[in-house]
PyMOL Python script that loads the backbone (N, CA, C, O; Angstrom):
from pymol import cmd

cmd.read_pdbstr("""\
ATOM      1  N   UNK A   1    -181.371-196.260  98.846  1.00  0.00           N
ATOM      2  CA  UNK A   1    -180.854-196.591  97.541  1.00  0.00           C
ATOM      3  C   UNK A   1    -180.850-195.341  96.672  1.00  0.00           C
ATOM      4  O   UNK A   1    -181.872-194.666  96.544  1.00  0.00           O
ATOM      5  N   UNK A   2    -179.719-195.037  96.084  1.00  0.00           N
ATOM      6  CA  UNK A   2    -179.569-193.858  95.249  1.00  0.00           C
ATOM      7  C   UNK A   2    -180.059-194.162  93.841  1.00  0.00           C
ATOM      8  O   UNK A   2    -179.763-195.227  93.300  1.00  0.00           O
ATOM      9  N   UNK A   3    -180.805-193.238  93.240  1.00  0.00           N
ATOM     10  CA  UNK A   3    -181.263-193.492  91.871  1.00  0.00           C
ATOM     11  C   UNK A   3    -180.072-193.609  90.919  1.00  0.00           C
ATOM     12  O   UNK A   3    -179.057-192.931  91.077  1.00  0.00           O
ATOM     13  N   UNK A   4    -180.225-194.470  89.947  1.00  0.00           N
ATOM     14  CA  UNK A   4    -179.231-194.611  88.889  1.00  0.00           C
ATOM     15  C   UNK A   4    -179.853-194.044  87.615  1.00  0.00           C
ATOM     16  O   UNK A   4    -181.016-194.308  87.311  1.00  0.00           O
ATOM     17  N   UNK A   5    -179.078-193.274  86.886  1.00  0.00           N
ATOM     18  CA  UNK A   5    -179.562-192.682  85.648  1.00  0.00           C
ATOM     19  C   UNK A   5    -178.735-193.252  84.504  1.00  0.00           C
ATOM     20  O   UNK A   5    -177.531-193.469  84.639  1.00  0.00           O
ATOM     21  N   UNK A   6    -179.396-193.490  83.379  1.00  0.00           N
ATOM     22  CA  UNK A   6    -178.696-193.959  82.192  1.00  0.00           C
ATOM     23  C   UNK A   6    -179.045-193.037  81.033  1.00  0.00           C
ATOM     24  O   UNK A   6    -180.061-192.342  81.046  1.00  0.00           O
ATOM     25  N   UNK A   7    -178.179-193.051  80.037  1.00  0.00           N
ATOM     26  CA  UNK A   7    -178.410-192.216  78.867  1.00  0.00           C
ATOM     27  C   UNK A   7    -179.783-192.532  78.281  1.00  0.00           C
ATOM     28  O   UNK A   7    -180.157-193.694  78.124  1.00  0.00           O
ATOM     29  N   UNK A   8    -180.516-191.485  77.966  1.00  0.00           N
ATOM     30  CA  UNK A   8    -181.861-191.641  77.420  1.00  0.00           C
ATOM     31  C   UNK A   8    -182.966-191.493  78.444  1.00  0.00           C
ATOM     32  O   UNK A   8    -184.131-191.349  78.073  1.00  0.00           O
ATOM     33  N   UNK A   9    -182.626-191.526  79.740  1.00  0.00           N
ATOM     34  CA  UNK A   9    -183.633-191.303  80.773  1.00  0.00           C
ATOM     35  C   UNK A   9    -184.219-189.908  80.639  1.00  0.00           C
ATOM     36  O   UNK A   9    -183.530-188.969  80.240  1.00  0.00           O
ATOM     37  N   UNK A  10    -185.488-189.782  80.973  1.00  0.00           N
ATOM     38  CA  UNK A  10    -186.137-188.476  81.058  1.00  0.00           C
ATOM     39  C   UNK A  10    -186.350-188.204  82.539  1.00  0.00           C
ATOM     40  O   UNK A  10    -187.057-188.945  83.223  1.00  0.00           O
ATOM     41  N   UNK A  11    -185.731-187.131  83.027  1.00  0.00           N
ATOM     42  CA  UNK A  11    -185.811-186.776  84.441  1.00  0.00           C
ATOM     43  C   UNK A  11    -186.743-185.579  84.577  1.00  0.00           C
ATOM     44  O   UNK A  11    -186.599-184.580  83.872  1.00  0.00           O
ATOM     45  N   UNK A  12    -187.700-185.695  85.493  1.00  0.00           N
ATOM     46  CA  UNK A  12    -188.662-184.620  85.753  1.00  0.00           C
ATOM     47  C   UNK A  12    -188.203-183.877  87.002  1.00  0.00           C
ATOM     48  O   UNK A  12    -187.890-184.491  88.021  1.00  0.00           O
ATOM     49  N   UNK A  13    -188.166-182.546  86.912  1.00  0.00           N
ATOM     50  CA  UNK A  13    -187.745-181.689  88.015  1.00  0.00           C
ATOM     51  C   UNK A  13    -188.921-180.842  88.467  1.00  0.00           C
ATOM     52  O   UNK A  13    -189.795-180.506  87.669  1.00  0.00           O
ATOM     53  N   UNK A  14    -188.942-180.496  89.757  1.00  0.00           N
ATOM     54  CA  UNK A  14    -190.028-179.684  90.295  1.00  0.00           C
ATOM     55  C   UNK A  14    -189.492-178.444  90.998  1.00  0.00           C
ATOM     56  O   UNK A  14    -188.651-178.550  91.890  1.00  0.00           O
ATOM     57  N   UNK A  15    -189.978-177.260  90.596  1.00  0.00           N
ATOM     58  CA  UNK A  15    -189.594-176.051  91.321  1.00  0.00           C
ATOM     59  C   UNK A  15    -190.282-175.958  92.684  1.00  0.00           C
ATOM     60  O   UNK A  15    -189.880-175.156  93.527  1.00  0.00           O
ATOM     61  N   UNK A  16    -191.319-176.775  92.903  1.00  0.00           N
ATOM     62  CA  UNK A  16    -192.065-176.736  94.169  1.00  0.00           C
ATOM     63  C   UNK A  16    -191.479-177.662  95.232  1.00  0.00           C
ATOM     64  O   UNK A  16    -191.753-177.478  96.418  1.00  0.00           O
ATOM     65  N   UNK A  17    -190.694-178.633  94.845  1.00  0.00           N
ATOM     66  CA  UNK A  17    -190.128-179.610  95.788  1.00  0.00           C
ATOM     67  C   UNK A  17    -188.961-178.985  96.537  1.00  0.00           C
ATOM     68  O   UNK A  17    -188.113-178.328  95.933  1.00  0.00           O
ATOM     69  N   UNK A  18    -188.914-179.187  97.852  1.00  0.00           N
ATOM     70  CA  UNK A  18    -187.793-178.701  98.650  1.00  0.00           C
ATOM     71  C   UNK A  18    -186.518-179.435  98.243  1.00  0.00           C
ATOM     72  O   UNK A  18    -186.522-180.649  98.037  1.00  0.00           O
ATOM     73  N   UNK A  19    -185.439-178.683  98.130  1.00  0.00           N
ATOM     74  CA  UNK A  19    -184.134-179.273  97.820  1.00  0.00           C
ATOM     75  C   UNK A  19    -183.435-179.550  99.142  1.00  0.00           C
ATOM     76  O   UNK A  19    -183.191-178.638  99.932  1.00  0.00           O
ATOM     77  N   UNK A  20    -183.120-180.809  99.371  1.00  0.00           N
ATOM     78  CA  UNK A  20    -182.452-181.219 100.604  1.00  0.00           C
ATOM     79  C   UNK A  20    -181.006-181.575 100.307  1.00  0.00           C
ATOM     80  O   UNK A  20    -180.643-181.838  99.161  1.00  0.00           O
ATOM     81  N   UNK A  21    -180.198-181.582 101.333  1.00  0.00           N
ATOM     82  CA  UNK A  21    -178.802-181.976 101.211  1.00  0.00           C
ATOM     83  C   UNK A  21    -178.735-183.366 100.589  1.00  0.00           C
ATOM     84  O   UNK A  21    -179.358-184.301 101.093  1.00  0.00           O
ATOM     85  N   UNK A  22    -177.992-183.510  99.507  1.00  0.00           N
ATOM     86  CA  UNK A  22    -177.874-184.799  98.834  1.00  0.00           C
ATOM     87  C   UNK A  22    -178.894-185.029  97.734  1.00  0.00           C
ATOM     88  O   UNK A  22    -178.910-186.101  97.128  1.00  0.00           O
ATOM     89  N   UNK A  23    -179.754-184.040  97.458  1.00  0.00           N
ATOM     90  CA  UNK A  23    -180.751-184.173  96.390  1.00  0.00           C
ATOM     91  C   UNK A  23    -180.088-184.119  95.018  1.00  0.00           C
ATOM     92  O   UNK A  23    -179.094-183.421  94.820  1.00  0.00           O
ATOM     93  N   UNK A  24    -180.658-184.869  94.074  1.00  0.00           N
ATOM     94  CA  UNK A  24    -180.251-184.747  92.675  1.00  0.00           C
ATOM     95  C   UNK A  24    -181.040-183.579  92.101  1.00  0.00           C
ATOM     96  O   UNK A  24    -182.267-183.543  92.200  1.00  0.00           O
ATOM     97  N   UNK A  25    -180.327-182.614  91.495  1.00  0.00           N
ATOM     98  CA  UNK A  25    -180.971-181.374  91.071  1.00  0.00           C
ATOM     99  C   UNK A  25    -180.494-180.893  89.716  1.00  0.00           C
ATOM    100  O   UNK A  25    -179.378-181.173  89.279  1.00  0.00           O
ATOM    101  N   UNK A  26    -181.374-180.166  89.078  1.00  0.00           N
ATOM    102  CA  UNK A  26    -181.027-179.340  87.941  1.00  0.00           C
ATOM    103  C   UNK A  26    -180.620-178.005  88.559  1.00  0.00           C
ATOM    104  O   UNK A  26    -181.392-177.407  89.309  1.00  0.00           O
ATOM    105  N   UNK A  27    -179.418-177.539  88.250  1.00  0.00           N
ATOM    106  CA  UNK A  27    -178.919-176.288  88.837  1.00  0.00           C
ATOM    107  C   UNK A  27    -178.629-175.281  87.735  1.00  0.00           C
ATOM    108  O   UNK A  27    -178.120-175.630  86.670  1.00  0.00           O
ATOM    109  N   UNK A  28    -178.964-174.018  88.013  1.00  0.00           N
ATOM    110  CA  UNK A  28    -178.651-172.926  87.088  1.00  0.00           C
ATOM    111  C   UNK A  28    -177.740-171.951  87.814  1.00  0.00           C
ATOM    112  O   UNK A  28    -178.055-171.482  88.908  1.00  0.00           O
ATOM    113  N   UNK A  29    -176.592-171.648  87.184  1.00  0.00           N
ATOM    114  CA  UNK A  29    -175.598-170.776  87.799  1.00  0.00           C
ATOM    115  C   UNK A  29    -175.679-169.357  87.243  1.00  0.00           C
ATOM    116  O   UNK A  29    -176.177-169.116  86.143  1.00  0.00           O
ATOM    117  N   UNK A  30    -175.173-168.444  88.039  1.00  0.00           N
ATOM    118  CA  UNK A  30    -175.107-167.038  87.661  1.00  0.00           C
ATOM    119  C   UNK A  30    -173.644-166.652  87.621  1.00  0.00           C
ATOM    120  O   UNK A  30    -172.897-167.148  88.465  1.00  0.00           O
ATOM    121  N   UNK A  31    -173.174-165.825  86.732  1.00  0.00           N
ATOM    122  CA  UNK A  31    -173.909-164.930  85.841  1.00  0.00           C
ATOM    123  C   UNK A  31    -174.110-165.459  84.427  1.00  0.00           C
ATOM    124  O   UNK A  31    -174.751-164.792  83.615  1.00  0.00           O
ATOM    125  N   UNK A  32    -173.582-166.638  84.109  1.00  0.00           N
ATOM    126  CA  UNK A  32    -173.595-167.091  82.711  1.00  0.00           C
ATOM    127  C   UNK A  32    -174.779-167.979  82.337  1.00  0.00           C
ATOM    128  O   UNK A  32    -174.862-168.426  81.193  1.00  0.00           O
ATOM    129  N   UNK A  33    -175.691-168.245  83.263  1.00  0.00           N
ATOM    130  CA  UNK A  33    -176.865-169.097  83.032  1.00  0.00           C
ATOM    131  C   UNK A  33    -176.492-170.518  82.615  1.00  0.00           C
ATOM    132  O   UNK A  33    -177.281-171.195  81.955  1.00  0.00           O
ATOM    133  N   UNK A  34    -175.298-170.976  82.993  1.00  0.00           N
ATOM    134  CA  UNK A  34    -174.912-172.361  82.751  1.00  0.00           C
ATOM    135  C   UNK A  34    -175.837-173.262  83.557  1.00  0.00           C
ATOM    136  O   UNK A  34    -176.237-172.909  84.666  1.00  0.00           O
ATOM    137  N   UNK A  35    -176.180-174.428  83.003  1.00  0.00           N
ATOM    138  CA  UNK A  35    -177.033-175.375  83.715  1.00  0.00           C
ATOM    139  C   UNK A  35    -176.338-176.730  83.792  1.00  0.00           C
ATOM    140  O   UNK A  35    -175.484-177.058  82.969  1.00  0.00           O
ATOM    141  N   UNK A  36    -176.726-177.514  84.806  1.00  0.00           N
ATOM    142  CA  UNK A  36    -176.127-178.820  85.001  1.00  0.00           C
ATOM    143  C   UNK A  36    -177.046-179.695  85.849  1.00  0.00           C
ATOM    144  O   UNK A  36    -177.941-179.188  86.526  1.00  0.00           O
ATOM    145  N   UNK A  37    -176.826-180.990  85.811  1.00  0.00           N
ATOM    146  CA  UNK A  37    -177.570-181.949  86.618  1.00  0.00           C
ATOM    147  C   UNK A  37    -176.565-182.595  87.572  1.00  0.00           C
ATOM    148  O   UNK A  37    -175.689-183.346  87.144  1.00  0.00           O
ATOM    149  N   UNK A  38    -176.699-182.299  88.862  1.00  0.00           N
ATOM    150  CA  UNK A  38    -175.726-182.759  89.849  1.00  0.00           C
ATOM    151  C   UNK A  38    -176.422-183.111  91.163  1.00  0.00           C
ATOM    152  O   UNK A  38    -177.594-182.791  91.361  1.00  0.00           O
ATOM    153  N   UNK A  39    -175.692-183.767  92.047  1.00  0.00           N
ATOM    154  CA  UNK A  39    -176.135-183.989  93.424  1.00  0.00           C
ATOM    155  C   UNK A  39    -175.679-182.772  94.217  1.00  0.00           C
ATOM    156  O   UNK A  39    -174.531-182.347  94.092  1.00  0.00           O
ATOM    157  N   UNK A  40    -176.564-182.208  95.030  1.00  0.00           N
ATOM    158  CA  UNK A  40    -176.314-180.933  95.693  1.00  0.00           C
ATOM    159  C   UNK A  40    -176.082-181.126  97.190  1.00  0.00           C
ATOM    160  O   UNK A  40    -176.806-181.859  97.864  1.00  0.00           O
ATOM    161  N   UNK A  41    -175.041-180.440  97.690  1.00  0.00           N
ATOM    162  CA  UNK A  41    -174.740-180.456  99.124  1.00  0.00           C
ATOM    163  C   UNK A  41    -174.561-179.020  99.600  1.00  0.00           C
ATOM    164  O   UNK A  41    -173.885-178.224  98.948  1.00  0.00           O
ATOM    165  N   UNK A  42    -175.159-178.695 100.723  1.00  0.00           N
ATOM    166  CA  UNK A  42    -175.057-177.359 101.308  1.00  0.00           C
ATOM    167  C   UNK A  42    -173.964-177.388 102.366  1.00  0.00           C
ATOM    168  O   UNK A  42    -173.990-178.215 103.277  1.00  0.00           O
ATOM    169  N   UNK A  43    -173.000-176.475 102.240  1.00  0.00           N
ATOM    170  CA  UNK A  43    -171.841-176.461 103.121  1.00  0.00           C
ATOM    171  C   UNK A  43    -171.564-175.048 103.600  1.00  0.00           C
ATOM    172  O   UNK A  43    -172.164-174.086 103.121  1.00  0.00           O
ATOM    173  N   UNK A  44    -170.645-174.937 104.555  1.00  0.00           N
ATOM    174  CA  UNK A  44    -170.200-173.628 105.048  1.00  0.00           C
ATOM    175  C   UNK A  44    -168.722-173.473 104.760  1.00  0.00           C
ATOM    176  O   UNK A  44    -167.946-174.419 104.897  1.00  0.00           O
ATOM    177  N   UNK A  45    -168.339-172.266 104.359  1.00  0.00           N
ATOM    178  CA  UNK A  45    -166.934-171.960 104.119  1.00  0.00           C
ATOM    179  C   UNK A  45    -166.230-171.610 105.415  1.00  0.00           C
ATOM    180  O   UNK A  45    -166.856-171.602 106.475  1.00  0.00           O
ATOM    181  N   UNK A  46    -164.926-171.318 105.347  1.00  0.00           N
ATOM    182  CA  UNK A  46    -164.149-171.027 106.554  1.00  0.00           C
ATOM    183  C   UNK A  46    -164.631-169.785 107.312  1.00  0.00           C
ATOM    184  O   UNK A  46    -164.456-169.698 108.527  1.00  0.00           O
ATOM    185  N   UNK A  47    -165.229-168.836 106.612  1.00  0.00           N
ATOM    186  CA  UNK A  47    -165.734-167.625 107.263  1.00  0.00           C
ATOM    187  C   UNK A  47    -167.233-167.729 107.555  1.00  0.00           C
ATOM    188  O   UNK A  47    -167.874-166.733 107.891  1.00  0.00           O
ATOM    189  N   UNK A  48    -167.791-168.948 107.423  1.00  0.00           N
ATOM    190  CA  UNK A  48    -169.220-169.142 107.693  1.00  0.00           C
ATOM    191  C   UNK A  48    -170.116-168.842 106.513  1.00  0.00           C
ATOM    192  O   UNK A  48    -171.339-168.884 106.647  1.00  0.00           O
ATOM    193  N   UNK A  49    -169.542-168.541 105.359  1.00  0.00           N
ATOM    194  CA  UNK A  49    -170.347-168.231 104.176  1.00  0.00           C
ATOM    195  C   UNK A  49    -171.034-169.500 103.653  1.00  0.00           C
ATOM    196  O   UNK A  49    -170.520-170.609 103.792  1.00  0.00           O
ATOM    197  N   UNK A  50    -172.208-169.301 103.049  1.00  0.00           N
ATOM    198  CA  UNK A  50    -172.952-170.427 102.492  1.00  0.00           C
ATOM    199  C   UNK A  50    -172.345-170.834 101.157  1.00  0.00           C
ATOM    200  O   UNK A  50    -172.119-170.002 100.279  1.00  0.00           O
ATOM    201  N   UNK A  51    -172.085-172.136 101.024  1.00  0.00           N
ATOM    202  CA  UNK A  51    -171.541-172.689  99.787  1.00  0.00           C
ATOM    203  C   UNK A  51    -172.448-173.814  99.308  1.00  0.00           C
ATOM    204  O   UNK A  51    -173.139-174.457 100.097  1.00  0.00           O
ATOM    205  N   UNK A  52    -172.428-174.033  98.011  1.00  0.00           N
ATOM    206  CA  UNK A  52    -173.148-175.155  97.419  1.00  0.00           C
ATOM    207  C   UNK A  52    -172.133-175.989  96.651  1.00  0.00           C
ATOM    208  O   UNK A  52    -171.428-175.497  95.769  1.00  0.00           O
ATOM    209  N   UNK A  53    -172.080-177.276  97.015  1.00  0.00           N
ATOM    210  CA  UNK A  53    -171.198-178.199  96.279  1.00  0.00           C
ATOM    211  C   UNK A  53    -172.049-178.973  95.291  1.00  0.00           C
ATOM    212  O   UNK A  53    -172.996-179.662  95.671  1.00  0.00           O
ATOM    213  N   UNK A  54    -171.700-178.851  94.013  1.00  0.00           N
ATOM    214  CA  UNK A  54    -172.368-179.580  92.943  1.00  0.00           C
ATOM    215  C   UNK A  54    -171.511-180.800  92.640  1.00  0.00           C
ATOM    216  O   UNK A  54    -170.457-180.693  92.012  1.00  0.00           O
ATOM    217  N   UNK A  55    -171.972-181.950  93.089  1.00  0.00           N
ATOM    218  CA  UNK A  55    -171.204-183.190  92.988  1.00  0.00           C
ATOM    219  C   UNK A  55    -171.684-183.996  91.784  1.00  0.00           C
ATOM    220  O   UNK A  55    -172.843-184.409  91.743  1.00  0.00           O
ATOM    221  N   UNK A  56    -170.812-184.225  90.807  1.00  0.00           N
ATOM    222  CA  UNK A  56    -171.224-185.060  89.666  1.00  0.00           C
ATOM    223  C   UNK A  56    -171.588-186.471  90.117  1.00  0.00           C
ATOM    224  O   UNK A  56    -171.034-186.979  91.092  1.00  0.00           O
ATOM    225  N   UNK A  57    -172.500-187.088  89.419  1.00  0.00           N
ATOM    226  CA  UNK A  57    -172.863-188.461  89.715  1.00  0.00           C
ATOM    227  C   UNK A  57    -171.780-189.418  89.216  1.00  0.00           C
ATOM    228  O   UNK A  57    -171.670-190.543  89.702  1.00  0.00           O
ATOM    229  N   UNK A  58    -170.990-188.972  88.255  1.00  0.00           N
ATOM    230  CA  UNK A  58    -169.870-189.757  87.732  1.00  0.00           C
ATOM    231  C   UNK A  58    -168.633-189.414  88.548  1.00  0.00           C
ATOM    232  O   UNK A  58    -168.179-188.271  88.503  1.00  0.00           O
ATOM    233  N   UNK A  59    -168.069-190.366  89.297  1.00  0.00           N
ATOM    234  CA  UNK A  59    -166.920-190.070  90.158  1.00  0.00           C
ATOM    235  C   UNK A  59    -165.650-189.692  89.405  1.00  0.00           C
ATOM    236  O   UNK A  59    -164.673-189.277  90.027  1.00  0.00           O
ATOM    237  N   UNK A  60    -165.642-189.823  88.092  1.00  0.00           N
ATOM    238  CA  UNK A  60    -164.469-189.446  87.306  1.00  0.00           C
ATOM    239  C   UNK A  60    -164.331-187.927  87.188  1.00  0.00           C
ATOM    240  O   UNK A  60    -163.288-187.435  86.757  1.00  0.00           O
ATOM    241  N   UNK A  61    -165.366-187.185  87.565  1.00  0.00           N
ATOM    242  CA  UNK A  61    -165.349-185.724  87.450  1.00  0.00           C
ATOM    243  C   UNK A  61    -165.305-185.073  88.823  1.00  0.00           C
ATOM    244  O   UNK A  61    -165.878-185.598  89.777  1.00  0.00           O
ATOM    245  N   UNK A  62    -164.626-183.928  88.931  1.00  0.00           N
ATOM    246  CA  UNK A  62    -164.532-183.255  90.235  1.00  0.00           C
ATOM    247  C   UNK A  62    -165.801-182.477  90.581  1.00  0.00           C
ATOM    248  O   UNK A  62    -166.578-182.094  89.707  1.00  0.00           O
ATOM    249  N   UNK A  63    -165.983-182.260  91.869  1.00  0.00           N
ATOM    250  CA  UNK A  63    -167.097-181.430  92.347  1.00  0.00           C
ATOM    251  C   UNK A  63    -166.790-179.969  92.050  1.00  0.00           C
ATOM    252  O   UNK A  63    -165.639-179.584  91.846  1.00  0.00           O
ATOM    253  N   UNK A  64    -167.836-179.177  92.030  1.00  0.00           N
ATOM    254  CA  UNK A  64    -167.705-177.725  91.853  1.00  0.00           C
ATOM    255  C   UNK A  64    -168.350-177.080  93.066  1.00  0.00           C
ATOM    256  O   UNK A  64    -169.503-177.368  93.387  1.00  0.00           O
ATOM    257  N   UNK A  65    -167.604-176.198  93.748  1.00  0.00           N
ATOM    258  CA  UNK A  65    -168.127-175.514  94.932  1.00  0.00           C
ATOM    259  C   UNK A  65    -168.302-174.047  94.583  1.00  0.00           C
ATOM    260  O   UNK A  65    -167.377-173.390  94.106  1.00  0.00           O
ATOM    261  N   UNK A  66    -169.513-173.545  94.830  1.00  0.00           N
ATOM    262  CA  UNK A  66    -169.857-172.162  94.477  1.00  0.00           C
ATOM    263  C   UNK A  66    -170.450-171.450  95.683  1.00  0.00           C
ATOM    264  O   UNK A  66    -171.051-172.082  96.551  1.00  0.00           O
ATOM    265  N   UNK A  67    -170.278-170.121  95.736  1.00  0.00           N
ATOM    266  CA  UNK A  67    -171.003-169.369  96.771  1.00  0.00           C
ATOM    267  C   UNK A  67    -172.503-169.462  96.495  1.00  0.00           C
ATOM    268  O   UNK A  67    -172.916-169.609  95.344  1.00  0.00           O
ATOM    269  N   UNK A  68    -173.306-169.377  97.535  1.00  0.00           N
ATOM    270  CA  UNK A  68    -174.765-169.512  97.398  1.00  0.00           C
ATOM    271  C   UNK A  68    -175.324-168.581  96.325  1.00  0.00           C
ATOM    272  O   UNK A  68    -176.207-168.979  95.566  1.00  0.00           O
ATOM    273  N   UNK A  69    -174.828-167.362  96.254  1.00  0.00           N
ATOM    274  CA  UNK A  69    -175.352-166.408  95.273  1.00  0.00           C
ATOM    275  C   UNK A  69    -174.958-166.764  93.841  1.00  0.00           C
ATOM    276  O   UNK A  69    -175.492-166.179  92.898  1.00  0.00           O
ATOM    277  N   UNK A  70    -174.048-167.699  93.659  1.00  0.00           N
ATOM    278  CA  UNK A  70    -173.649-168.146  92.325  1.00  0.00           C
ATOM    279  C   UNK A  70    -174.585-169.190  91.741  1.00  0.00           C
ATOM    280  O   UNK A  70    -174.446-169.571  90.578  1.00  0.00           O
ATOM    281  N   UNK A  71    -175.549-169.661  92.550  1.00  0.00           N
ATOM    282  CA  UNK A  71    -176.533-170.639  92.086  1.00  0.00           C
ATOM    283  C   UNK A  71    -177.902-169.982  92.199  1.00  0.00           C
ATOM    284  O   UNK A  71    -178.397-169.745  93.301  1.00  0.00           O
ATOM    285  N   UNK A  72    -178.514-169.688  91.045  1.00  0.00           N
ATOM    286  CA  UNK A  72    -179.778-168.950  91.064  1.00  0.00           C
ATOM    287  C   UNK A  72    -181.006-169.838  90.909  1.00  0.00           C
ATOM    288  O   UNK A  72    -182.136-169.361  91.014  1.00  0.00           O
ATOM    289  N   UNK A  73    -180.791-171.110  90.664  1.00  0.00           N
ATOM    290  CA  UNK A  73    -181.923-172.020  90.568  1.00  0.00           C
ATOM    291  C   UNK A  73    -181.512-173.434  90.921  1.00  0.00           C
ATOM    292  O   UNK A  73    -180.517-173.949  90.413  1.00  0.00           O
ATOM    293  N   UNK A  74    -182.287-174.059  91.798  1.00  0.00           N
ATOM    294  CA  UNK A  74    -182.111-175.468  92.140  1.00  0.00           C
ATOM    295  C   UNK A  74    -183.479-176.129  92.070  1.00  0.00           C
ATOM    296  O   UNK A  74    -184.415-175.707  92.748  1.00  0.00           O
ATOM    297  N   UNK A  75    -183.590-177.158  91.252  1.00  0.00           N
ATOM    298  CA  UNK A  75    -184.856-177.831  91.043  1.00  0.00           C
ATOM    299  C   UNK A  75    -184.643-179.324  91.266  1.00  0.00           C
ATOM    300  O   UNK A  75    -183.874-179.957  90.543  1.00  0.00           O
ATOM    301  N   UNK A  76    -185.312-179.880  92.251  1.00  0.00           N
ATOM    302  CA  UNK A  76    -185.117-181.268  92.648  1.00  0.00           C
ATOM    303  C   UNK A  76    -185.692-182.235  91.620  1.00  0.00           C
ATOM    304  O   UNK A  76    -186.758-181.997  91.053  1.00  0.00           O
ATOM    305  N   UNK A  77    -184.970-183.328  91.389  1.00  0.00           N
ATOM    306  CA  UNK A  77    -185.472-184.418  90.550  1.00  0.00           C
ATOM    307  C   UNK A  77    -186.573-185.135  91.321  1.00  0.00           C
ATOM    308  O   UNK A  77    -186.387-185.500  92.482  1.00  0.00           O
ATOM    309  N   UNK A  78    -187.717-185.337  90.677  1.00  0.00           N
ATOM    310  CA  UNK A  78    -188.841-185.978  91.361  1.00  0.00           C
ATOM    311  C   UNK A  78    -189.278-187.277  90.701  1.00  0.00           C
ATOM    312  O   UNK A  78    -189.987-188.074  91.315  1.00  0.00           O
ATOM    313  N   UNK A  79    -188.864-187.500  89.461  1.00  0.00           N
ATOM    314  CA  UNK A  79    -189.286-188.701  88.746  1.00  0.00           C
ATOM    315  C   UNK A  79    -188.330-188.982  87.598  1.00  0.00           C
ATOM    316  O   UNK A  79    -187.734-188.069  87.027  1.00  0.00           O
ATOM    317  N   UNK A  80    -188.194-190.270  87.268  1.00  0.00           N
ATOM    318  CA  UNK A  80    -187.350-190.681  86.146  1.00  0.00           C
ATOM    319  C   UNK A  80    -188.157-191.630  85.275  1.00  0.00           C
ATOM    320  O   UNK A  80    -188.751-192.589  85.767  1.00  0.00           O
ATOM    321  N   UNK A  81    -188.173-191.355  83.976  1.00  0.00           N
ATOM    322  CA  UNK A  81    -188.835-192.254  83.026  1.00  0.00           C
ATOM    323  C   UNK A  81    -187.751-192.861  82.134  1.00  0.00           C
ATOM    324  O   UNK A  81    -186.870-192.162  81.633  1.00  0.00           O
ATOM    325  N   UNK A  82    -187.840-194.166  81.952  1.00  0.00           N
ATOM    326  CA  UNK A  82    -186.850-194.879  81.163  1.00  0.00           C
ATOM    327  C   UNK A  82    -187.555-195.596  80.022  1.00  0.00           C
ATOM    328  O   UNK A  82    -188.575-196.256  80.216  1.00  0.00           O
ATOM    329  N   UNK A  83    -186.984-195.449  78.820  1.00  0.00           N
ATOM    330  CA  UNK A  83    -187.538-196.161  77.663  1.00  0.00           C
ATOM    331  C   UNK A  83    -187.295-197.658  77.827  1.00  0.00           C
ATOM    332  O   UNK A  83    -186.274-198.080  78.370  1.00  0.00           O
ATOM    333  N   UNK A  84    -188.230-198.431  77.360  1.00  0.00           N
ATOM    334  CA  UNK A  84    -188.086-199.892  77.460  1.00  0.00           C
ATOM    335  C   UNK A  84    -187.486-200.441  76.186  1.00  0.00           C
ATOM    336  O   UNK A  84    -187.285-201.650  76.070  1.00  0.00           O
TER     337      UNK A  84
END
""", "prot")
cmd.dss("prot")
cmd.show_as("cartoon", "prot")
cmd.util.cbc("prot")
cmd.orient("prot")
């Protein structure tokens, strides 16, 4: 079962947790230090280069595929707190 997130949720990320294919992650890109919360997939390009696909949880938005060196931080979501 995939976690569902709603507006107002507090998501806790861990720099110590291994990021696996399909993990929900906080990602930081280089060179502009842009950050985002996406589902992460590790892929290979046509020449065998390492790529990272940042897949939005909202299907209305397109995925973003970046070279591995374009992503300087990946932090896995480990917990979600929801206000009652």
